[in-house]
Every structure is written in structure tokens, then in C-alpha cells.
Backbone as numpy.savetxt, mean C-alpha at the origin, in Angstrom:
# Nx Ny Nz CAx CAy CAz Cx Cy Cz
6.23 -0.91 3.62 5.38 0.25 3.83 4.63 0.59 2.56
3.37 0.97 2.69 2.52 1.22 1.54 2.17 2.70 1.42
2.37 3.24 0.22 2.12 4.65 -0.04 1.04 4.77 -1.11
0.10 5.69 -0.91 -0.91 6.00 -1.91 -0.49 7.27 -2.64
-0.36 7.18 -3.96 -0.03 8.33 -4.79 -1.30 8.78 -5.50
-1.72 10.01 -5.25 -2.95 10.55 -5.86 -2.54 11.66 -6.83
-2.61 11.36 -8.11 -2.13 12.28 -9.15 -2.83 11.94 -10.46
-3.40 12.95 -11.13 -4.16 12.66 -12.35 -3.31 12.64 -13.61
-2.07 13.09 -13.53 -1.18 13.04 -14.68 -0.47 11.68 -14.69
-0.80 10.88 -15.69 -0.35 9.48 -15.72 1.17 9.38 -15.74
1.84 10.23 -16.51 3.31 10.15 -16.60 3.97 10.43 -15.26
3.45 11.43 -14.56 4.01 11.76 -13.25 3.75 10.62 -12.27
2.55 10.06 -12.32 2.20 8.94 -11.44 3.14 7.77 -11.66
3.36 7.42 -12.92 4.25 6.29 -13.23 5.67 6.56 -12.77
6.13 7.80 -12.94 7.47 8.18 -12.52 7.63 8.02 -11.01
6.66 8.54 -10.26 6.73 8.45 -8.80 6.62 7.00 -8.35
5.68 6.27 -8.93 5.46 4.86 -8.54 6.71 4.03 -8.77
7.30 4.18 -9.96 8.49 3.40 -10.28 9.63 3.73 -9.34
9.82 5.03 -9.08 10.90 5.44 -8.19 10.72 4.94 -6.77
9.50 5.02 -6.26 9.25 4.56 -4.90 9.39 3.05 -4.77
8.98 2.33 -5.81 9.14 0.87 -5.77 10.61 0.49 -5.78
11.44 1.28 -6.46 12.88 1.03 -6.43 13.46 1.30 -5.04
12.75 2.13 -4.27 13.14 2.39 -2.87 12.50 1.38 -1.92
11.85 0.36 -2.50 11.25 -0.75 -1.76 9.97 -0.38 -1.02
9.26 0.64 -1.51 7.93 0.91 -0.99 6.90 0.20 -1.85
5.78 -0.16 -1.24 4.63 -0.67 -1.98 3.75 0.52 -2.33
3.30 0.60 -3.58 2.61 1.81 -4.04 1.24 1.48 -4.63
0.22 2.20 -4.14 -1.11 2.22 -4.75 -1.27 3.56 -5.45
-2.11 3.63 -6.47 -2.33 4.90 -7.15 -3.83 5.20 -7.26
-4.14 6.49 -7.30 -5.50 6.96 -7.56 -5.38 8.16 -8.47
-6.34 8.29 -9.41 -6.24 9.34 -10.42 -7.27 10.46 -10.23
-8.09 10.38 -9.20 -9.01 11.48 -8.89 -9.31 11.45 -7.40
-9.92 12.54 -6.92 -10.15 12.68 -5.49 -11.09 11.65 -4.91
-12.12 11.29 -5.64 -13.08 10.31 -5.14 -12.43 8.94 -5.00
-11.63 8.56 -6.00 -10.93 7.28 -5.93 -9.97 7.26 -4.74
-9.33 8.39 -4.47 -8.42 8.47 -3.33 -9.16 8.23 -2.02
-10.33 8.86 -1.86 -11.11 8.67 -0.64 -11.58 7.23 -0.51
-12.00 6.64 -1.63 -12.46 5.25 -1.60 -11.34 4.31 -1.17
-10.15 4.52 -1.71 -9.03 3.63 -1.38 -8.55 3.85 0.05
-8.53 5.10 0.49 -8.09 5.39 1.85 -9.06 4.83 2.88
-10.32 4.64 2.48 -11.33 4.11 3.38 -11.13 2.63 3.66
-10.64 1.88 2.66 -10.53 0.43 2.82 -9.11 -0.06 3.04
-8.12 0.83 2.88 -6.72 0.43 3.04 -6.03 1.28 4.09
-5.12 0.67 4.81 -4.33 1.40 5.79 -2.97 1.76 5.18
-2.84 3.00 4.75 -1.60 3.45 4.11 -0.65 4.05 5.16
0.63 3.93 4.89 1.63 4.54 5.77 1.84 6.01 5.44
1.54 6.39 4.19 1.72 7.78 3.77 0.91 8.01 2.49
0.45 9.25 2.30 -0.29 9.61 1.09 0.39 10.80 0.43
0.68 10.68 -0.87 1.17 11.79 -1.68 -0.02 12.30 -2.48
-0.40 13.56 -2.26 -1.68 14.06 -2.73 -1.52 15.33 -3.56
-1.87 15.24 -4.85 -1.88 16.43 -5.70 -3.10 17.28 -5.35
-2.99 18.60 -5.57 -4.13 19.48 -5.28 -5.12 19.53 -6.42
-4.63 19.69 -7.65 -5.53 19.83 -8.80 -5.94 18.46 -9.31
-7.09 17.97 -8.82 -7.57 16.64 -9.15 -8.99 16.71 -9.72
-9.34 15.75 -10.58 -10.74 15.65 -11.03 -11.66 15.23 -9.88
-12.94 15.57 -10.01 -14.02 15.17 -9.08 -13.93 15.90 -7.74
-12.88 15.64 -6.97 -12.69 16.32 -5.69 -11.24 16.78 -5.61
-11.01 18.07 -5.33 -9.63 18.56 -5.31 -8.90 18.05 -4.07
-7.57 18.12 -4.14 -6.74 17.55 -3.10 -6.94 18.16 -1.72
-7.19 19.47 -1.66 -7.42 20.12 -0.37 -8.67 19.55 0.30
-9.73 19.35 -0.49 -10.96 18.80 0.06 -10.78 17.34 0.46
-10.01 16.58 -0.33 -9.70 15.19 0.02 -9.00 15.15 1.37
-8.00 16.00 1.52 -7.23 16.05 2.77 -8.16 16.39 3.94
-9.02 17.38 3.73 -9.93 17.81 4.79 -10.88 16.67 5.19
-11.41 15.97 4.20 -12.34 14.87 4.48 -11.64 13.74 5.22
-10.41 13.43 4.84 -9.66 12.38 5.52 -9.45 12.73 6.99
-9.10 13.98 7.25 -8.89 14.39 8.64 -10.20 14.40 9.42
-11.29 14.77 8.77 -12.60 14.73 9.44 -12.99 13.31 9.79
-12.54 12.35 8.96 -12.82 10.94 9.21 -11.80 10.29 10.14
-10.97 11.12 10.76 -9.97 10.66 11.73 -8.87 9.81 11.11
-8.62 9.99 9.81 -7.49 9.32 9.16 -6.24 10.15 9.43
-5.30 9.60 10.19 -4.13 10.36 10.62 -2.89 10.06 9.79
-3.06 9.36 8.68 -1.93 9.02 7.80 -1.20 10.30 7.36
0.14 10.33 7.42 0.88 11.51 6.96 0.57 11.81 5.49
0.40 13.10 5.18 0.06 13.52 3.82 1.06 14.56 3.33
1.62 14.29 2.13 2.46 15.27 1.45 1.67 15.83 0.28
1.45 17.14 0.28 0.79 17.80 -0.85 1.81 17.98 -1.97
1.43 17.60 -3.17 2.31 17.70 -4.32 1.57 18.48 -5.40
2.06 19.68 -5.75 1.28 20.51 -6.66 2.14 21.54 -7.37
1.60 22.07 -8.47 2.27 23.13 -9.22 2.01 24.49 -8.58
1.04 24.57 -7.68 0.72 25.83 -7.02 1.76 26.12 -5.95
2.42 27.27 -6.06 3.50 27.54 -5.12 3.35 28.87 -4.38
2.13 29.43 -4.35 1.93 30.66 -3.60 1.78 30.34 -2.12
2.05 31.35 -1.30 1.93 31.16 0.15 0.50 30.77 0.54
-0.48 31.42 -0.09 -1.88 31.12 0.23 -2.22 29.66 -0.05
-1.70 29.14 -1.19 -1.97 27.74 -1.53 -1.36 26.80 -0.49
-0.16 27.12 -0.05 0.49 26.28 0.96 -0.30 26.31 2.27
-0.75 27.51 2.64 -1.51 27.64 3.88 -2.80 26.81 3.82
-3.50 26.87 2.67 -4.74 26.10 2.51 -4.49 24.61 2.69
-3.41 24.12 2.05 -3.10 22.70 2.16 -2.76 22.29 3.57
-1.92 23.09 4.23 -1.51 22.76 5.60 -2.67 22.90 6.57
-3.51 23.92 6.36 -4.67 24.08 7.24 -5.68 22.94 7.07
-5.71 22.35 5.89 -6.62 21.22 5.65 -6.15 19.95 6.34
-4.87 19.95 6.78 -4.36 18.79 7.51 -3.14 18.13 6.91
-2.58 18.73 5.83 -1.38 18.15 5.23 -0.19 18.30 6.18
0.75 17.36 6.10 1.92 17.40 6.96 3.12 18.07 6.28
3.12 18.07 4.96 4.24 18.66 4.22 3.74 19.10 2.85
4.56 19.85 2.14 4.14 20.48 0.88 5.35 20.52 -0.05
5.20 19.96 -1.25 6.29 19.94 -2.21 5.78 20.47 -3.55
6.52 21.43 -4.12 6.08 22.11 -5.34 6.73 21.47 -6.56
5.92 21.26 -7.61 6.43 20.78 -8.90 7.09 21.94 -9.65
8.11 21.66 -10.45 8.84 20.39 -10.55 9.72 20.18 -9.31
9.94 18.94 -8.98 10.68 18.62 -7.76 11.76 17.59 -8.07
12.76 17.54 -7.21 13.79 16.50 -7.31 13.27 15.26 -6.59
13.33 14.11 -7.26 12.80 12.90 -6.65 13.49 12.60 -5.33
14.78 12.88 -5.25 15.51 12.65 -4.00 14.94 13.44 -2.84
14.46 14.65 -3.12 13.85 15.46 -2.06 12.53 14.85 -1.61
11.75 14.34 -2.57 10.50 13.69 -2.21 10.76 12.50 -1.29
11.73 11.68 -1.64 12.06 10.50 -0.82 12.53 10.93 0.57
13.33 12.00 0.63 13.82 12.48 1.92 12.66 12.96 2.80
11.68 13.64 2.19 10.53 14.11 2.95 9.67 12.93 3.42
9.55 11.92 2.57 8.81 10.71 2.96 9.47 10.06 4.17
10.78 9.91 4.10 11.50 9.28 5.22 11.35 10.08 6.50
11.40 11.41 6.38 11.27 12.27 7.56 9.90 12.09 8.21
8.85 12.05 7.39 7.50 11.88 7.94 7.31 10.49 8.54
7.85 9.49 7.87 7.66 8.13 8.38 8.43 7.91 9.68
9.52 8.64 9.86 10.26 8.52 11.12 9.40 9.00 12.29
8.49 9.93 12.01 7.60 10.43 13.07 6.54 9.40 13.43
6.33 8.43 12.53 5.28 7.43 12.74 5.89 6.10 13.18
6.78 6.15 14.15 7.52 4.95 14.54 6.60 3.83 15.00
5.53 4.16 15.70 4.63 3.12 16.19 4.00 2.37 15.04
3.57 3.12 13.99 2.97 2.49 12.82 4.00 1.66 12.07
5.19 2.25 11.91 6.21 1.59 11.08 6.73 0.31 11.69
6.71 0.22 13.03 7.28 -0.96 13.66 6.22 -2.02 13.96
4.99 -1.77 13.61 3.94 -2.76 13.81 4.10 -3.89 12.79
4.34 -5.08 13.28 4.56 -6.21 12.38 3.22 -6.83 11.97
3.19 -7.32 10.74 2.01 -8.01 10.23 2.16 -9.50 10.52
1.09 -10.14 10.96 1.18 -11.56 11.30 -0.07 -12.31 10.89
0.12 -13.44 10.25 -0.94 -14.39 9.93 -0.43 -15.76 10.34
-1.02 -16.33 11.38 -0.51 -17.60 11.89 0.92 -17.42 12.38
1.82 -18.28 11.92 3.23 -18.16 12.31 4.06 -17.43 11.24
3.36 -16.74 10.32 4.03 -15.95 9.29 4.08 -14.49 9.75
5.27 -13.92 9.79 5.45 -12.54 10.26 6.18 -11.73 9.20
5.64 -10.56 8.91 6.28 -9.62 7.98 6.55 -8.32 8.73
7.79 -7.86 8.68 8.19 -6.63 9.37 8.36 -5.52 8.34
7.39 -4.57 8.24 7.48 -3.50 7.24 8.69 -2.60 7.45
9.18 -2.49 8.67 10.31 -1.61 8.95 11.61 -2.15 8.37
11.79 -3.47 8.38 13.04 -4.07 7.90 12.87 -4.86 6.61
11.61 -5.04 6.17 11.29 -5.86 4.99 11.72 -7.32 5.18
11.74 -7.78 6.43 12.07 -9.17 6.71 10.78 -9.97 6.87
10.84 -11.23 6.43 9.69 -12.14 6.51 10.15 -13.42 7.18
9.34 -13.92 8.13 9.69 -15.15 8.84 8.48 -16.08 8.87
8.74 -17.37 8.66 7.70 -18.39 8.85 8.21 -19.39 9.87
7.49 -19.50 10.97 7.88 -20.41 12.05 9.29 -20.09 12.55
9.63 -18.79 12.58 10.93 -18.35 13.08 12.06 -18.38 12.08
11.81 -18.92 10.90 12.86 -19.02 9.88 12.66 -17.94 8.83
13.75 -17.21 8.49 13.63 -16.12 7.53 13.34 -16.64 6.12
12.46 -15.93 5.42 12.07 -16.26 4.05 12.59 -15.17 3.14
13.37 -15.54 2.14 13.93 -14.58 1.19 12.96 -14.38 0.03
12.56 -13.13 -0.21 11.60 -12.82 -1.26 12.18 -11.78 -2.23
11.74 -11.86 -3.47 12.08 -10.81 -4.43 11.23 -9.58 -4.13
11.52 -8.46 -4.79 10.79 -7.22 -4.55 9.29 -7.39 -4.82
8.94 -7.99 -5.96 7.51 -8.16 -6.29 6.85 -9.19 -5.38
7.57 -10.24 -5.02 7.01 -11.22 -4.09 6.71 -10.56 -2.75
7.64 -9.71 -2.29 7.44 -9.01 -1.02 6.22 -8.09 -1.10
6.10 -7.32 -2.19 4.98 -6.40 -2.32 3.65 -7.15 -2.37
3.64 -8.28 -3.04 2.43 -9.09 -3.12 2.06 -9.64 -1.74
3.04 -10.14 -1.01 2.76 -10.68 0.32 2.32 -9.58 1.27
2.99 -8.44 1.23 2.63 -7.30 2.07 1.18 -6.88 1.80
0.83 -6.82 0.52 -0.53 -6.42 0.13 -1.57 -7.38 0.70
-1.32 -8.67 0.59 -2.27 -9.66 1.07 -2.33 -9.70 2.60
-1.17 -9.54 3.26 -1.15 -9.63 4.72 -1.80 -8.43 5.38
-1.96 -7.34 4.66 -2.68 -6.19 5.19 -4.19 -6.39 5.08
-4.59 -7.49 4.45 -6.01 -7.82 4.28 -6.27 -9.28 4.67
-5.84 -9.71 5.84 -5.96 -11.12 6.21 -7.41 -11.59 6.21
-7.65 -12.72 5.57 -8.99 -13.28 5.52 -9.88 -12.67 4.46
-9.42 -11.62 3.80 -10.21 -10.96 2.76 -9.71 -11.38 1.37
-10.63 -11.53 0.45 -10.26 -11.93 -0.90 -9.58 -10.76 -1.63
-8.43 -11.03 -2.20 -7.75 -10.08 -3.09 -8.02 -10.55 -4.51
-8.84 -9.81 -5.23 -9.19 -10.22 -6.58 -7.98 -10.09 -7.51
-8.06 -10.75 -8.64 -6.97 -10.66 -9.60 -6.78 -9.22 -10.07
-7.89 -8.50 -10.24 -7.80 -7.10 -10.65 -7.11 -6.26 -9.59
-7.48 -6.45 -8.34 -6.85 -5.70 -7.24 -5.35 -5.97 -7.20
-4.98 -7.24 -7.29 -3.56 -7.60 -7.24 -2.83 -7.03 -8.45
-3.41 -7.18 -9.64 -2.75 -6.72 -10.85 -2.51 -5.23 -10.84
-3.53 -4.45 -10.46 -3.39 -2.99 -10.45 -2.42 -2.54 -9.38
-2.42 -3.23 -8.24 -1.55 -2.81 -7.13 -0.08 -3.14 -7.39
0.17 -4.31 -7.93 1.56 -4.75 -8.10 2.13 -4.36 -9.46
1.30 -4.46 -10.51 1.81 -4.23 -11.87 1.34 -2.93 -12.51
0.44 -2.22 -11.87 0.06 -0.92 -12.39 -1.44 -0.79 -12.63
-1.88 0.47 -12.67 -3.30 0.79 -12.75 -3.97 0.20 -13.98
-3.24 0.18 -15.12 -3.83 -0.30 -16.37 -3.51 -1.76 -16.64
-3.26 -2.52 -15.58 -2.91 -3.93 -15.74 -4.02 -4.71 -16.43
-3.64 -5.48 -17.42 -4.57 -6.37 -18.12 -4.09 -7.80 -17.93
-4.93 -8.60 -17.32 -4.50 -9.97 -17.02 -4.73 -10.87 -18.22
-3.87 -10.70 -19.21 -3.96 -11.57 -20.39 -2.85 -12.63 -20.35
-2.25 -12.82 -19.18 -1.23 -13.85 -19.01 -1.45 -14.50 -17.65
-0.56 -15.40 -17.28 -0.69 -16.07 -15.98 0.30 -15.52 -14.97
0.69 -14.23 -15.13 1.73 -13.68 -14.27 1.34 -13.69 -12.79
0.07 -13.41 -12.49 -0.35 -13.42 -11.08 -0.26 -14.83 -10.52
-0.73 -15.81 -11.29 -0.64 -17.21 -10.84 0.81 -17.63 -10.60
1.70 -17.15 -11.47 3.12 -17.50 -11.34 3.67 -16.97 -10.02
3.37 -15.69 -9.70 3.91 -15.11 -8.47 3.25 -15.68 -7.21
1.98 -16.04 -7.31 1.34 -16.74 -6.18 2.01 -18.08 -5.96
2.32 -18.75 -7.07 3.02 -20.03 -6.95 4.41 -19.88 -6.34
5.11 -18.76 -6.68 6.41 -18.48 -6.05 6.24 -18.31 -4.55
5.22 -17.54 -4.14 4.99 -17.32 -2.72 4.64 -18.61 -1.99
3.79 -19.41 -2.62 3.41 -20.68 -1.99 4.63 -21.57 -1.77
5.51 -21.58 -2.75 6.70 -22.41 -2.64 7.57 -21.96 -1.47
7.64 -20.63 -1.25 8.51 -20.10 -0.20 7.81 -20.02 1.16
6.49 -19.82 1.14 5.75 -19.61 2.39 5.14 -20.90 2.92
4.51 -21.68 2.05 3.72 -22.84 2.49 4.41 -24.19 2.31
5.40 -24.25 1.42 6.05 -25.53 1.15 6.68 -26.11 2.43
6.36 -27.35 2.71 6.91 -28.01 3.89 6.06 -27.86 5.14
4.96 -27.11 5.04 4.07 -26.90 6.19 2.72 -27.56 5.93
2.21 -28.27 6.93 0.88 -28.87 6.80 -0.20 -27.79 6.77
0.05 -26.70 7.51 -0.93 -25.62 7.60 -0.63 -24.60 6.49
-1.47 -24.58 5.47 -1.30 -23.66 4.35 -1.96 -22.32 4.67
-1.31 -21.23 4.28 -1.81 -19.89 4.57 -2.36 -19.18 3.34
-1.85 -19.52 2.16 -2.30 -18.87 0.92 -3.36 -19.74 0.26
-4.54 -19.18 0.05 -5.67 -19.96 -0.45 -6.23 -19.35 -1.74
-6.67 -20.23 -2.63 -7.32 -19.80 -3.88 -8.81 -19.68 -3.67
-9.38 -18.57 -4.11 -10.83 -18.40 -4.14 -11.23 -18.54 -5.60
-11.81 -19.66 -5.95 -12.02 -20.02 -7.34 -12.75 -18.94 -8.14
-12.19 -18.63 -9.29 -12.75 -17.66 -10.24 -12.76 -16.23 -9.72
-12.13 -15.99 -8.56 -12.12 -14.64 -8.00 -10.71 -14.13 -7.75
-9.94 -14.86 -6.94 -8.60 -14.40 -6.61 -7.98 -15.24 -5.52
-7.33 -14.59 -4.57 -6.61 -15.29 -3.51 -6.78 -14.57 -2.18
-6.52 -15.30 -1.10 -6.51 -14.66 0.22 -5.48 -15.37 1.09
-5.03 -14.67 2.11 -4.10 -15.26 3.06 -4.81 -15.36 4.40
-4.80 -16.55 4.98 -5.59 -16.79 6.19 -5.08 -18.04 6.89
-5.08 -17.98 8.22 -4.75 -19.15 9.03 -6.07 -19.83 9.39
-6.52 -20.75 8.55 -7.83 -21.39 8.74 -7.86 -22.26 9.98
-6.73 -22.79 10.37 -6.71 -23.65 11.56 -7.04 -22.84 12.81
-6.62 -21.57 12.83 -6.93 -20.70 13.98 -8.43 -20.45 14.04
-9.06 -20.23 12.87 -10.51 -20.03 12.85 -11.26 -21.28 13.30
-10.77 -22.46 12.85 -11.40 -23.71 13.26 -11.31 -23.92 14.76
-10.13 -23.52 15.32 -9.92 -23.65 16.76 -10.92 -22.78 17.54
-11.14 -21.55 17.03 -12.09 -20.65 17.70 -13.52 -21.19 17.58
-13.86 -21.72 16.41 -15.20 -22.27 16.22 -15.46 -23.46 17.14
-14.43 -24.29 17.34 -14.58 -25.46 18.21 -14.79 -25.08 19.66
-14.31 -23.86 20.02 -14.45 -23.41 21.40 -15.87 -22.92 21.71
-16.60 -22.54 20.63 -17.93 -21.98 20.82 -18.93 -23.07 21.23
């Protein structure tokens, strides 16, 4: 499951991101309201944690715009504002829950679980590319019916790519999503983890699913299925 954390305080963002990843969630981050809207437009998140006091566009307006755009992703407002009026504004804008800083991380996780339980249809929707299946609800991965054992980072990388089948995931996108917003690709760490995935996902299969887009990044795609459709035309 993928969560978008929208918070302009870097230390708080890192704290939440690290904690959620330890709970086996995949985490994207945004540091201002406009970035949050941009990311929510191109990605399907299971939940959004949204601070109110944000640069460019405040969290209440972000929430309102998302609801106007028919984005029904559960939203938890996270803010230092704890007056009744502030809570009402957030909830009226379309937020599903409200948590006041400072907060206990365990309470945040409990609220996340409670909201995600309401989204059973979304949570149980399996991702599939060819004969590769990823189940976000159980974190299980199968290729041709056989279970594939992945590390936490390998799973997050595969989940990220499978939510964008056929689309190029640039090195920058992968680095920021898996290793953090300020990721600098001065090593071959992305190539190493792609190689780990290829070994576990594609090794032994004639039909390869993970493809390199030269000088850009990688994508996951069942090209044989596309060829089959083209031949039918």
C-alpha cells in the first residue's frame, strides 16, 4: 500500500516516512501543496497524510481540490492547529480524520489502519503484469503461480513500478520514492536493486517483464501481450 505524506518540515517527514516503511508501507513525500496535487494527479495512493500549514497551497485547499477532482483517497489531516474551528474546516473540506501534533506514532498507524479497513475494495485489488501478481493486502508476490520472496526495498520498488505498468520510471523518480526526496544517484544502487528484481522475477522465464529504457530508467511491461494485440489488428 502506498501513502503520500505531505509535510513541509523535513524532520517530521523523515520520521513519518521511516516509521511507515518499517510498517511495510510504501511512502511518497511532498513538501508543499502544489507538489501534493501534482503527485496525487499522476499516482493512485491508498491514503494521504496532509499537513494544513503548507507552502504555496495550504492543506485545507489541497483537500478541497482533491475532492472536487473526485479523488476519494482517505485523507488524515496532520497539524499543530487544534481548535474546534480548525478541525471543522479540515473535515468540511473532505478530510476523513484529524490528528494534532505532537502525536504518538502508534496512534497515527492505528488511524491509518482504521481508514484502510474501510477501503477493502481498494486494498484487495491485486496488481498484475503478465503472469506476475502483487497483492498489496498481504505483500505477497507470485510469478506464474510461484511465490517470490522479496526484501522490503525490493517489494517497494516492484510495487512502485507495477502501479505504473508500461510507463517509464526514471532514475530520479525511483530514487526519490524508494530512498528519499533528496536522493542523489552518485552510485549504482538503483541498478543493483533492479538486478535483484530481475534475478527473482525474470530469471528462468523467456518472457522478460522488467525492461531498461536507455539513459532514462526502467519500466515493467508484458511486451508479448502488446505484440499479441497488435497482431490481432
